[in-house]
DRENVEXLO-930248 format. One record per residue (C-alpha): residue number from 1; chain; residue in one letter; y, z, x. Coordinates in nm, 2 decimals, always signed. Layout:
N
+-----+--------+--------+--------+--------+--------+
| num | chaine | residu |      v |      w |      u |
+-----+--------+--------+--------+--------+--------+
| NUM |      A |      A |      Y |      Z |      X |
...
+-----+--------+--------+--------+--------+--------+
This chain:
199
+-----+--------+--------+--------+--------+--------+
| num | chaine | residu |      v |      w |      u |
+-----+--------+--------+--------+--------+--------+
|   1 |      A |      X |  +0.00 |  +0.00 |  +0.00 |
|   2 |      A |      X |  +0.34 |  -0.09 |  +0.13 |
|   3 |      A |      X |  +0.58 |  +0.19 |  +0.21 |
|   4 |      A |      X |  +0.86 |  +0.17 |  -0.05 |
|   5 |      A |      X |  +1.11 |  +0.30 |  +0.20 |
|   6 |      A |      X |  +1.03 |  +0.03 |  +0.46 |
|   7 |      A |      X |  +1.31 |  -0.21 |  +0.52 |
|   8 |      A |      X |  +1.24 |  -0.54 |  +0.34 |
|   9 |      A |      X |  +1.35 |  -0.87 |  +0.49 |
|  10 |      A |      X |  +1.70 |  -0.95 |  +0.36 |
|  11 |      A |      X |  +1.75 |  -1.23 |  +0.12 |
|  12 |      A |      X |  +1.92 |  -1.43 |  +0.39 |
|  13 |      A |      X |  +1.61 |  -1.42 |  +0.60 |
|  14 |      A |      X |  +1.38 |  -1.49 |  +0.31 |
|  15 |      A |      X |  +1.56 |  -1.81 |  +0.20 |
|  16 |      A |      X |  +1.50 |  -1.97 |  +0.53 |
|  17 |      A |      X |  +1.14 |  -2.02 |  +0.41 |
|  18 |      A |      X |  +1.17 |  -2.31 |  +0.16 |
|  19 |      A |      X |  +0.84 |  -2.21 |  +0.01 |
|  20 |      A |      X |  +0.97 |  -1.86 |  -0.09 |
|  21 |      A |      X |  +1.06 |  -1.96 |  -0.45 |
|  22 |      A |      X |  +1.13 |  -1.60 |  -0.54 |
|  23 |      A |      X |  +1.39 |  -1.57 |  -0.27 |
|  24 |      A |      X |  +1.56 |  -1.89 |  -0.38 |
|  25 |      A |      X |  +1.55 |  -1.78 |  -0.74 |
|  26 |      A |      X |  +1.71 |  -1.44 |  -0.65 |
|  27 |      A |      X |  +1.96 |  -1.61 |  -0.43 |
|  28 |      A |      X |  +2.07 |  -1.85 |  -0.71 |
|  29 |      A |      X |  +2.08 |  -1.56 |  -0.95 |
|  30 |      A |      X |  +2.31 |  -1.37 |  -0.72 |
|  31 |      A |      X |  +2.54 |  -1.64 |  -0.59 |
|  32 |      A |      X |  +2.56 |  -1.90 |  -0.86 |
|  33 |      A |      X |  +2.79 |  -1.69 |  -1.09 |
|  34 |      A |      X |  +3.01 |  -1.63 |  -0.79 |
|  35 |      A |      X |  +3.03 |  -2.00 |  -0.71 |
|  36 |      A |      X |  +3.10 |  -2.09 |  -1.07 |
|  37 |      A |      X |  +3.38 |  -1.83 |  -1.10 |
|  38 |      A |      X |  +3.53 |  -1.94 |  -0.77 |
|  39 |      A |      X |  +3.53 |  -2.31 |  -0.89 |
|  40 |      A |      X |  +3.69 |  -2.21 |  -1.22 |
|  41 |      A |      X |  +3.96 |  -2.01 |  -1.04 |
|  42 |      A |      X |  +4.01 |  -2.33 |  -0.83 |
|  43 |      A |      X |  +4.09 |  -2.52 |  -1.15 |
|  44 |      A |      X |  +3.76 |  -2.68 |  -1.25 |
|  45 |      A |      X |  +3.63 |  -2.70 |  -1.60 |
|  46 |      A |      X |  +3.31 |  -2.52 |  -1.69 |
|  47 |      A |      X |  +3.08 |  -2.82 |  -1.65 |
|  48 |      A |      X |  +3.24 |  -2.93 |  -1.32 |
|  49 |      A |      X |  +3.22 |  -2.57 |  -1.19 |
|  50 |      A |      X |  +2.85 |  -2.56 |  -1.27 |
|  51 |      A |      X |  +2.80 |  -2.89 |  -1.09 |
|  52 |      A |      X |  +2.99 |  -2.77 |  -0.79 |
|  53 |      A |      X |  +2.78 |  -2.45 |  -0.77 |
|  54 |      A |      X |  +2.47 |  -2.67 |  -0.76 |
|  55 |      A |      X |  +2.62 |  -2.88 |  -0.48 |
|  56 |      A |      X |  +2.69 |  -2.57 |  -0.28 |
|  57 |      A |      X |  +2.34 |  -2.43 |  -0.33 |
|  58 |      A |      X |  +2.20 |  -2.76 |  -0.23 |
|  59 |      A |      X |  +2.41 |  -2.75 |  +0.09 |
|  60 |      A |      X |  +2.29 |  -2.40 |  +0.17 |
|  61 |      A |      X |  +1.93 |  -2.51 |  +0.11 |
|  62 |      A |      X |  +1.97 |  -2.79 |  +0.36 |
|  63 |      A |      X |  +2.16 |  -2.59 |  +0.62 |
|  64 |      A |      X |  +2.00 |  -2.24 |  +0.60 |
|  65 |      A |      X |  +1.71 |  -2.34 |  +0.83 |
|  66 |      A |      X |  +1.95 |  -2.43 |  +1.10 |
|  67 |      A |      X |  +2.18 |  -2.12 |  +1.05 |
|  68 |      A |      X |  +2.14 |  -1.88 |  +1.34 |
|  69 |      A |      X |  +2.29 |  -1.59 |  +1.15 |
|  70 |      A |      X |  +2.44 |  -1.31 |  +1.36 |
|  71 |      A |      X |  +2.65 |  -1.06 |  +1.16 |
|  72 |      A |      X |  +2.85 |  -0.98 |  +1.48 |
|  73 |      A |      X |  +2.98 |  -1.34 |  +1.48 |
|  74 |      A |      X |  +3.08 |  -1.36 |  +1.12 |
|  75 |      A |      X |  +2.96 |  -1.28 |  +0.77 |
|  76 |      A |      X |  +2.74 |  -1.50 |  +0.56 |
|  77 |      A |      X |  +3.00 |  -1.48 |  +0.28 |
|  78 |      A |      X |  +3.25 |  -1.65 |  +0.52 |
|  79 |      A |      X |  +3.01 |  -1.93 |  +0.58 |
|  80 |      A |      X |  +2.94 |  -1.96 |  +0.21 |
|  81 |      A |      X |  +3.31 |  -1.96 |  +0.14 |
|  82 |      A |      X |  +3.36 |  -2.25 |  +0.38 |
|  83 |      A |      X |  +3.09 |  -2.46 |  +0.21 |
|  84 |      A |      X |  +3.24 |  -2.37 |  -0.14 |
|  85 |      A |      X |  +3.60 |  -2.45 |  -0.03 |
|  86 |      A |      X |  +3.49 |  -2.78 |  +0.12 |
|  87 |      A |      X |  +3.30 |  -2.88 |  -0.19 |
|  88 |      A |      X |  +3.60 |  -2.79 |  -0.40 |
|  89 |      A |      X |  +3.83 |  -3.00 |  -0.18 |
|  90 |      A |      X |  +3.58 |  -3.29 |  -0.19 |
|  91 |      A |      X |  +3.58 |  -3.26 |  -0.57 |
|  92 |      A |      X |  +3.96 |  -3.30 |  -0.59 |
|  93 |      A |      X |  +3.96 |  -3.57 |  -0.33 |
|  94 |      A |      X |  +3.71 |  -3.77 |  -0.54 |
|  95 |      A |      X |  +3.92 |  -3.72 |  -0.85 |
|  96 |      A |      X |  +4.23 |  -3.85 |  -0.66 |
|  97 |      A |      X |  +4.05 |  -4.17 |  -0.57 |
|  98 |      A |      X |  +3.93 |  -4.24 |  -0.92 |
|  99 |      A |      X |  +4.15 |  -4.42 |  -1.17 |
| 100 |      A |      X |  +4.35 |  -4.19 |  -1.39 |
| 101 |      A |      X |  +4.31 |  -4.18 |  -1.76 |
| 102 |      A |      X |  +4.58 |  -4.08 |  -2.00 |
| 103 |      A |      X |  +4.47 |  -3.72 |  -2.01 |
| 104 |      A |      X |  +4.70 |  -3.42 |  -2.06 |
| 105 |      A |      X |  +4.96 |  -3.37 |  -1.79 |
| 106 |      A |      X |  +4.83 |  -3.01 |  -1.72 |
| 107 |      A |      X |  +4.49 |  -3.15 |  -1.63 |
| 108 |      A |      X |  +4.65 |  -3.42 |  -1.42 |
| 109 |      A |      X |  +4.86 |  -3.15 |  -1.24 |
| 110 |      A |      X |  +4.55 |  -2.95 |  -1.15 |
| 111 |      A |      X |  +4.37 |  -3.26 |  -1.02 |
| 112 |      A |      X |  +4.67 |  -3.37 |  -0.82 |
| 113 |      A |      X |  +4.74 |  -3.03 |  -0.67 |
| 114 |      A |      X |  +4.43 |  -2.98 |  -0.46 |
| 115 |      A |      X |  +4.41 |  -2.61 |  -0.36 |
| 116 |      A |      X |  +4.52 |  -2.63 |  +0.01 |
| 117 |      A |      X |  +4.64 |  -2.27 |  +0.04 |
| 118 |      A |      X |  +4.36 |  -2.13 |  +0.25 |
| 119 |      A |      X |  +4.48 |  -1.77 |  +0.22 |
| 120 |      A |      X |  +4.50 |  -1.79 |  -0.16 |
| 121 |      A |      X |  +4.15 |  -1.94 |  -0.17 |
| 122 |      A |      X |  +4.01 |  -1.68 |  +0.07 |
| 123 |      A |      X |  +4.17 |  -1.40 |  -0.14 |
| 124 |      A |      X |  +4.02 |  -1.54 |  -0.46 |
| 125 |      A |      X |  +3.68 |  -1.58 |  -0.29 |
| 126 |      A |      X |  +3.68 |  -1.22 |  -0.16 |
| 127 |      A |      X |  +3.77 |  -1.08 |  -0.50 |
| 128 |      A |      X |  +3.51 |  -1.28 |  -0.68 |
| 129 |      A |      X |  +3.25 |  -1.19 |  -0.41 |
| 130 |      A |      X |  +3.32 |  -0.82 |  -0.44 |
| 131 |      A |      X |  +3.30 |  -0.84 |  -0.82 |
| 132 |      A |      X |  +2.97 |  -1.03 |  -0.81 |
| 133 |      A |      X |  +2.81 |  -0.80 |  -0.56 |
| 134 |      A |      X |  +2.90 |  -0.50 |  -0.77 |
| 135 |      A |      X |  +2.77 |  -0.67 |  -1.10 |
| 136 |      A |      X |  +2.45 |  -0.77 |  -0.93 |
| 137 |      A |      X |  +2.38 |  -0.43 |  -0.77 |
| 138 |      A |      X |  +2.48 |  -0.24 |  -1.09 |
| 139 |      A |      X |  +2.22 |  -0.44 |  -1.29 |
| 140 |      A |      X |  +1.96 |  -0.35 |  -1.04 |
| 141 |      A |      X |  +2.02 |  +0.02 |  -1.01 |
| 142 |      A |      X |  +2.15 |  +0.14 |  -1.35 |
| 143 |      A |      X |  +1.80 |  +0.22 |  -1.48 |
| 144 |      A |      X |  +1.73 |  +0.43 |  -1.18 |
| 145 |      A |      X |  +1.98 |  +0.70 |  -1.30 |
| 146 |      A |      X |  +1.99 |  +0.92 |  -1.60 |
| 147 |      A |      X |  +2.24 |  +0.80 |  -1.86 |
| 148 |      A |      X |  +2.48 |  +1.09 |  -1.80 |
| 149 |      A |      X |  +2.48 |  +1.02 |  -1.43 |
| 150 |      A |      X |  +2.55 |  +0.65 |  -1.48 |
| 151 |      A |      X |  +2.82 |  +0.72 |  -1.73 |
| 152 |      A |      X |  +2.98 |  +0.98 |  -1.50 |
| 153 |      A |      X |  +3.00 |  +0.71 |  -1.23 |
| 154 |      A |      X |  +3.10 |  +0.42 |  -1.46 |
| 155 |      A |      X |  +3.37 |  +0.61 |  -1.64 |
| 156 |      A |      X |  +3.53 |  +0.75 |  -1.33 |
| 157 |      A |      X |  +3.48 |  +0.46 |  -1.08 |
| 158 |      A |      X |  +3.51 |  +0.16 |  -1.31 |
| 159 |      A |      X |  +3.71 |  +0.28 |  -1.61 |
| 160 |      A |      X |  +3.92 |  +0.50 |  -1.39 |
| 161 |      A |      X |  +3.91 |  +0.79 |  -1.63 |
| 162 |      A |      X |  +4.00 |  +1.14 |  -1.51 |
| 163 |      A |      X |  +3.71 |  +1.34 |  -1.37 |
| 164 |      A |      X |  +3.78 |  +1.65 |  -1.59 |
| 165 |      A |      X |  +3.80 |  +1.43 |  -1.90 |
| 166 |      A |      X |  +3.47 |  +1.26 |  -1.82 |
| 167 |      A |      X |  +3.30 |  +1.59 |  -1.73 |
| 168 |      A |      X |  +3.40 |  +1.74 |  -2.07 |
| 169 |      A |      X |  +3.29 |  +1.43 |  -2.27 |
| 170 |      A |      X |  +2.95 |  +1.43 |  -2.10 |
| 171 |      A |      X |  +2.90 |  +1.80 |  -2.10 |
| 172 |      A |      X |  +2.88 |  +1.81 |  -1.72 |
| 173 |      A |      X |  +3.07 |  +2.02 |  -1.46 |
| 174 |      A |      X |  +3.34 |  +1.85 |  -1.26 |
| 175 |      A |      X |  +3.12 |  +1.89 |  -0.95 |
| 176 |      A |      X |  +2.83 |  +1.72 |  -1.12 |
| 177 |      A |      X |  +3.05 |  +1.42 |  -1.20 |
| 178 |      A |      X |  +3.16 |  +1.39 |  -0.84 |
| 179 |      A |      X |  +2.80 |  +1.42 |  -0.72 |
| 180 |      A |      X |  +2.68 |  +1.15 |  -0.97 |
| 181 |      A |      X |  +2.95 |  +0.92 |  -0.87 |
| 182 |      A |      X |  +2.88 |  +0.96 |  -0.50 |
| 183 |      A |      X |  +2.50 |  +0.91 |  -0.55 |
| 184 |      A |      X |  +2.55 |  +0.59 |  -0.76 |
| 185 |      A |      X |  +2.80 |  +0.45 |  -0.51 |
| 186 |      A |      X |  +2.56 |  +0.52 |  -0.22 |
| 187 |      A |      X |  +2.27 |  +0.35 |  -0.41 |
| 188 |      A |      X |  +2.49 |  +0.05 |  -0.49 |
| 189 |      A |      X |  +2.58 |  +0.01 |  -0.12 |
| 190 |      A |      X |  +2.22 |  +0.06 |  -0.01 |
| 191 |      A |      X |  +2.10 |  -0.20 |  -0.27 |
| 192 |      A |      X |  +2.35 |  -0.46 |  -0.14 |
| 193 |      A |      X |  +2.27 |  -0.39 |  +0.23 |
| 194 |      A |      X |  +1.89 |  -0.39 |  +0.18 |
| 195 |      A |      X |  +1.88 |  -0.71 |  -0.02 |
| 196 |      A |      X |  +2.18 |  -0.91 |  +0.10 |
| 197 |      A |      X |  +2.20 |  -0.78 |  +0.46 |
| 198 |      A |      X |  +2.55 |  -0.92 |  +0.49 |
| 199 |      A |      X |  +2.77 |  -0.65 |  +0.34 |
+-----+--------+--------+--------+--------+--------+
């Protein structure tokens, strides 16, 4: 029987094996919503954003075997951002070369104004990345905590409610709320580190 506390290979290492369908499924589940939201923030419509996310995943699939990942040299999310940004830029460049219809001027303005501001794109990417990692890890660990502990964390950390108010509403001591919040945060960080390995 495998030791449940043994370090599992991170998702980044597992997807290097093209036959590891489970790893690719998990990778797509984790990163596709991030890629779609990033593309939507970049001005794409839902269908185009979904297509762009597929293009990025295909590029990762092609390149991951050659990627010699070393966290000391940069994060995976930076590499993924570069691919996503380039695909977004390619999308807008293709649109510029195609004949224009008589669509709405707002749509035309989005197409004509390719997002070139790298700092704004990077900031958008970082925010969406953090949100997605939090959502993903939350889904994975929530059922590992009693409901009161999870609510203590959620209401204080996410909803930003005062600790004393949350403690009273849940029938817990203030100290118990702080402990629950701390334990859940630690578990979320651990979940991301064990599975993703990048953050």
